[in-house]
SEKOLLUM-860910 format. One line per field, with one value per residue: z, x, y of N, C-alpha, C in turn; residue number from 1. Coordinates in steps of 0.1 Angstrom, whole numbers. Layout:
BEGIN
n_c3: Z, ... .
n_c1: X, ... .
n_c2: Y, ... .
ca_c3: Z, ... .
ca_c1: X, ... .
ca_c2: Y, ... .
c_c3: Z, ... .
c_c1: X, ... .
c_c2: Y, ... .
n: NUM, ... .
END
This chain:
BEGIN
n_c3: 0, 7, -13, -34, -27, -28, -55, -67, -57, -69, -96, -96, -92, -115, -134, -128, -133, -160, -168, -160, -176, -201, -198, -196, -222, -237, -229, -239, -267, -271, -267, -289, -310, -305, -294, -295, -320, -320, -332, -322, -323, -327, -315, -321, -305, -281, -293, -280, -262, -248, -236, -247, -260, -279, -294, -306, -294, -284, -284, -274, -286, -272, -241, -219, -200, -195, -165, -140, -115, -87, -73, -80, -79, -82, -96, -91, -100, -126, -148, -182, -204, -238, -271, -306, -325, -349, -371, -368, -349, -317, -287, -255, -237, -210, -177, -148, -114, -109, -123, -124, -133, -160, -193, -218, -240, -222, -206, -182, -166, -154, -134, -143, -136, -120, -130, -111, -114, -141, -141, -153, -160, -164, -180, -185, -212, -213, -234, -247, -261, -289, -297, -317, -341, -335, -355, -370, -354, -349, -376, -379, -359, -368, -393, -383, -367, -387, -403, -384, -375, -395, -406, -420, -430, -443, -433, -412, -383, -364, -338, -338, -317, -298, -277, -249, -223, -205, -210, -230, -261, -282, -316, -341, -358, -377, -406, -424, -431, -437, -427, -404, -411, -438, -446, -436, -451, -476, -471, -467, -492, -508 .
n_c1: 8, 20, 38, 22, 12, 37, 43, 21, 26, 51, 43, 26, 44, 60, 41, 35, 59, 60, 37, 41, 62, 50, 27, 38, 50, 27, 13, 30, 29, 2, 1, 17, 0, -25, -22, -18, 1, 30, 54, 86, 110, 145, 179, 214, 239, 265, 288, 308, 310, 321, 306, 281, 264, 240, 223, 206, 213, 191, 185, 164, 147, 125, 125, 119, 98, 82, 68, 44, 44, 64, 73, 88, 110, 142, 144, 117, 87, 67, 40, 36, 14, 7, 6, 1, 21, 18, 32, 31, 46, 55, 45, 47, 19, 11, 23, 21, 18, 1, -16, -43, -60, -57, -68, -59, -34, -6, 27, 47, 74, 107, 118, 146, 160, 151, 149, 148, 149, 141, 119, 116, 110, 130, 132, 135, 129, 114, 121, 148, 164, 169, 165, 181, 188, 218, 239, 231, 230, 253, 259, 234, 235, 256, 246, 224, 237, 251, 231, 218, 236, 239, 237, 216, 183, 169, 174, 158, 153, 136, 118, 94, 67, 45, 18, -1, -24, -4, 18, 46, 59, 87, 85, 99, 127, 131, 145, 144, 117, 119, 123, 149, 159, 157, 179, 200, 199, 206, 232, 245, 242, 259 .
n_c2: -12, 12, 17, 23, 48, 63, 59, 73, 99, 104, 103, 125, 146, 144, 150, 176, 188, 186, 200, 227, 240, 236, 252, 277, 280, 278, 301, 322, 316, 321, 349, 357, 349, 361, 386, 422, 438, 457, 481, 487, 512, 508, 513, 518, 496, 490, 468, 453, 428, 400, 379, 376, 356, 337, 355, 385, 417, 442, 477, 503, 532, 541, 548, 563, 586, 616, 629, 641, 631, 624, 602, 580, 553, 537, 505, 499, 482, 489, 500, 505, 521, 514, 528, 534, 557, 585, 575, 548, 535, 523, 540, 555, 559, 565, 561, 541, 529, 509, 481, 479, 499, 501, 501, 499, 484, 472, 471, 455, 471, 479, 505, 523, 547, 578, 611, 637, 664, 671, 656, 630, 597, 569, 538, 502, 481, 449, 431, 428, 411, 392, 360, 336, 310, 293, 295, 317, 339, 356, 367, 380, 399, 414, 424, 438, 458, 471, 484, 498, 517, 535, 568, 579, 588, 569, 544, 523, 506, 482, 465, 440, 435, 415, 422, 415, 416, 427, 411, 406, 397, 392, 392, 395, 411, 440, 455, 483, 476, 449, 415, 406, 381, 379, 396, 381, 358, 370, 378, 353, 342, 357 .
ca_c3: 0, 8, -26, -43, -24, -33, -69, -70, -55, -80, -109, -95, -94, -129, -142, -125, -140, -174, -170, -158, -188, -211, -196, -200, -236, -242, -227, -249, -280, -271, -269, -303, -319, -303, -289, -304, -324, -320, -337, -313, -329, -320, -317, -321, -292, -281, -296, -274, -250, -251, -230, -252, -262, -292, -296, -310, -284, -290, -276, -279, -285, -262, -228, -208, -201, -185, -156, -130, -102, -83, -63, -87, -73, -90, -95, -90, -111, -130, -160, -192, -214, -251, -282, -318, -329, -362, -380, -366, -340, -303, -278, -241, -234, -197, -168, -136, -105, -107, -136, -122, -140, -174, -202, -231, -239, -213, -203, -169, -168, -142, -134, -143, -127, -121, -130, -103, -119, -153, -138, -164, -156, -174, -177, -194, -218, -210, -246, -253, -267, -300, -298, -330, -343, -332, -367, -375, -344, -352, -388, -377, -351, -377, -402, -375, -364, -400, -407, -373, -373, -406, -402, -430, -426, -450, -426, -400, -376, -353, -333, -338, -304, -295, -263, -244, -208, -198, -214, -243, -268, -294, -328, -352, -359, -391, -411, -436, -433, -441, -416, -404, -417, -453, -448, -433, -464, -486, -468, -469, -507, -514 .
ca_c1: 0, 29, 45, 12, 13, 49, 42, 12, 33, 61, 36, 21, 56, 64, 30, 37, 72, 57, 27, 45, 68, 40, 18, 46, 51, 13, 10, 38, 23, -11, 4, 21, -11, -37, -18, -17, 15, 36, 67, 94, 122, 157, 191, 227, 244, 280, 289, 320, 307, 324, 297, 268, 256, 235, 211, 209, 209, 184, 184, 152, 145, 115, 131, 116, 86, 81, 56, 43, 46, 78, 75, 94, 122, 150, 140, 103, 80, 57, 33, 34, 4, 13, -2, 9, 22, 12, 40, 29, 56, 49, 49, 41, 7, 12, 30, 14, 23, -9, -22, -57, -68, -53, -77, -52, -23, 5, 38, 54, 88, 114, 124, 161, 162, 142, 155, 138, 149, 133, 107, 116, 112, 137, 129, 141, 119, 118, 124, 160, 172, 162, 172, 181, 196, 232, 248, 226, 230, 264, 256, 223, 239, 264, 237, 216, 246, 255, 220, 214, 246, 238, 232, 206, 169, 164, 176, 150, 153, 126, 114, 79, 65, 31, 15, -15, -26, 8, 28, 51, 68, 94, 83, 109, 135, 130, 154, 137, 105, 122, 128, 164, 162, 160, 193, 210, 199, 213, 246, 250, 242, 270 .
ca_c2: 0, 24, 19, 29, 63, 68, 60, 84, 112, 105, 106, 139, 155, 143, 157, 191, 192, 187, 210, 241, 245, 236, 263, 289, 280, 281, 315, 330, 314, 328, 363, 358, 347, 369, 399, 434, 439, 470, 483, 495, 516, 504, 522, 510, 492, 487, 453, 446, 420, 386, 370, 379, 345, 334, 364, 399, 426, 454, 489, 510, 546, 543, 544, 573, 594, 628, 627, 651, 624, 624, 591, 569, 548, 527, 491, 498, 475, 498, 496, 516, 519, 516, 530, 538, 571, 587, 567, 534, 530, 523, 551, 554, 568, 569, 552, 540, 519, 498, 477, 477, 509, 502, 496, 498, 475, 477, 462, 458, 474, 483, 518, 524, 558, 589, 624, 645, 678, 671, 647, 620, 583, 561, 524, 492, 472, 435, 423, 433, 400, 384, 347, 330, 298, 296, 299, 330, 351, 366, 374, 389, 411, 423, 431, 448, 469, 478, 492, 507, 528, 545, 581, 584, 586, 558, 531, 522, 493, 482, 452, 437, 429, 413, 426, 411, 415, 430, 402, 410, 387, 397, 384, 396, 423, 444, 465, 488, 468, 435, 407, 404, 368, 383, 401, 370, 350, 377, 378, 340, 339, 364 .
c_c3: 0, -5, -36, -40, -29, -48, -73, -68, -65, -93, -108, -97, -108, -137, -140, -133, -155, -177, -169, -170, -200, -210, -200, -215, -243, -241, -237, -263, -282, -273, -283, -313, -318, -297, -299, -307, -325, -326, -328, -320, -321, -323, -317, -307, -293, -282, -289, -261, -253, -245, -235, -255, -277, -294, -301, -299, -290, -279, -282, -277, -274, -249, -216, -211, -191, -178, -146, -116, -99, -73, -69, -81, -82, -86, -92, -102, -114, -143, -169, -202, -228, -261, -294, -320, -343, -373, -378, -356, -326, -296, -265, -240, -220, -189, -154, -127, -103, -121, -136, -131, -155, -183, -215, -229, -230, -211, -189, -172, -155, -144, -133, -134, -129, -120, -123, -108, -131, -152, -150, -158, -167, -170, -188, -199, -216, -222, -253, -260, -277, -302, -312, -330, -342, -344, -373, -366, -347, -365, -387, -369, -360, -387, -395, -372, -376, -403, -396, -371, -384, -401, -413, -425, -433, -443, -413, -395, -365, -349, -333, -326, -302, -280, -260, -229, -200, -201, -228, -248, -281, -305, -338, -351, -374, -393, -424, -441, -439, -429, -416, -410, -432, -455, -445, -445, -475, -484, -470, -484, -513, -510 .
c_c1: 9, 35, 35, 12, 26, 49, 33, 18, 43, 54, 31, 32, 60, 54, 32, 49, 69, 47, 32, 52, 58, 30, 25, 47, 37, 10, 18, 33, 10, -9, 8, 9, -22, -34, -18, -2, 19, 50, 75, 107, 134, 168, 203, 231, 259, 282, 300, 316, 310, 315, 283, 259, 250, 222, 216, 204, 203, 184, 173, 153, 136, 120, 128, 103, 86, 68, 56, 45, 61, 81, 82, 108, 129, 145, 125, 97, 68, 51, 32, 24, 10, 2, 7, 9, 17, 20, 38, 38, 50, 54, 42, 30, 8, 19, 22, 20, 13, -14, -37, -65, -64, -63, -70, -41, -12, 15, 43, 69, 94, 120, 139, 165, 152, 150, 145, 138, 140, 120, 105, 119, 119, 135, 135, 129, 123, 121, 136, 169, 164, 170, 171, 189, 211, 241, 243, 227, 241, 262, 244, 227, 248, 256, 229, 224, 249, 244, 216, 224, 246, 232, 222, 192, 162, 165, 168, 150, 143, 123, 99, 76, 50, 29, 0, -15, -12, 20, 33, 61, 74, 92, 94, 116, 134, 140, 147, 125, 107, 127, 143, 168, 164, 174, 203, 211, 207, 228, 252, 251, 255, 284 .
c_c2: 13, 27, 25, 44, 69, 69, 71, 98, 114, 109, 121, 149, 155, 151, 172, 196, 193, 198, 225, 247, 246, 248, 276, 290, 284, 296, 324, 328, 321, 343, 366, 358, 357, 383, 410, 436, 454, 470, 492, 499, 513, 514, 513, 507, 491, 472, 446, 440, 405, 375, 371, 367, 345, 342, 377, 408, 438, 465, 498, 525, 549, 538, 553, 580, 605, 626, 638, 644, 623, 613, 579, 565, 537, 513, 489, 491, 485, 494, 508, 512, 523, 519, 534, 553, 573, 580, 552, 527, 532, 535, 549, 564, 574, 558, 552, 529, 507, 494, 477, 487, 511, 494, 492, 487, 481, 466, 465, 460, 478, 496, 517, 535, 569, 602, 634, 660, 680, 663, 637, 606, 575, 546, 515, 483, 458, 426, 429, 423, 393, 371, 341, 317, 302, 301, 312, 342, 361, 373, 384, 401, 420, 431, 442, 460, 477, 488, 502, 518, 538, 558, 587, 580, 575, 544, 531, 508, 493, 467, 451, 429, 427, 415, 421, 409, 417, 421, 406, 399, 393, 388, 383, 410, 427, 455, 470, 480, 454, 428, 406, 391, 370, 387, 390, 361, 357, 377, 364, 336, 345, 358 .
n: 1, 2, 3, 4, 5, 6, 7, 8, 9, 10, 11, 12, 13, 14, 15, 16, 17, 18, 19, 20, 21, 22, 23, 24, 25, 26, 27, 28, 29, 30, 31, 32, 33, 34, 35, 36, 37, 38, 39, 40, 41, 42, 43, 44, 45, 46, 47, 48, 49, 50, 51, 52, 53, 54, 55, 56, 57, 58, 59, 60, 61, 62, 63, 64, 65, 66, 67, 68, 69, 70, 71, 72, 73, 74, 75, 76, 77, 78, 79, 80, 81, 82, 83, 84, 85, 86, 87, 88, 89, 90, 91, 92, 93, 94, 95, 96, 97, 98, 99, 100, 101, 102, 103, 104, 105, 106, 107, 108, 109, 110, 111, 112, 113, 114, 115, 116, 117, 118, 119, 120, 121, 122, 123, 124, 125, 126, 127, 128, 129, 130, 131, 132, 133, 134, 135, 136, 137, 138, 139, 140, 141, 142, 143, 144, 145, 146, 147, 148, 149, 150, 151, 152, 153, 154, 155, 156, 157, 158, 159, 160, 161, 162, 163, 164, 165, 166, 167, 168, 169, 170, 171, 172, 173, 174, 175, 176, 177, 178, 179, 180, 181, 182, 183, 184, 185, 186, 187, 188, 189, 190 .
END
C-alpha cells in the first residue's frame, strides 16, 4: 500500500514538472497569436561583450517618459500603457504603478532611474534580446549593427512585439520593413 502512495506522489511530481513549462510555452504562443502587435524603434548598441551568447541585443529609443509624479524609485515595477504614434511606432501613453486601472495594452517594466529635476522616468523594456539559431545570431547582429549605425533617414530598424494583458513577446526584428532573416539569407548567398 505504501508503494502505491509513493508511486502516486512520484507521478504527480512528474506531471507538474511537465505542465509548468507547457503552460509557460502556451502563454507565450497565445500572446504571439492573439496579442496586439507594436513596432518599437531600435538604436545602435555597443557590440563589445564577449559573454553575449546566441542572440541579437536590442536597444530601444523608447526608454523614458516625462511625468508630474515624483515618487518613482529605482527598481520599482511599473506599468506603461502603449499606443501607436502617427507613423505606426509604439509610444508610451502613460505610466502607472498599478495595472488595475489600465484599459489599453500595457507592459510591466522596471524603473532604471528617475531624474527629479526634469521629472523623467527612465525604464528598461523586458524584450531586449532576440534569440536565433546559433549559426545565424552573429551574422544577424552584424547586419543589425550595420544598418542601425547608418546616419541616413532611409535606414529604419525596429522590433515587432506582440502585447497582451501585460505580457510582451518579441516576434521579429525588421530593417527597412524586411525581416532580419531576409538580410541574413542575402549575406550567406554572397
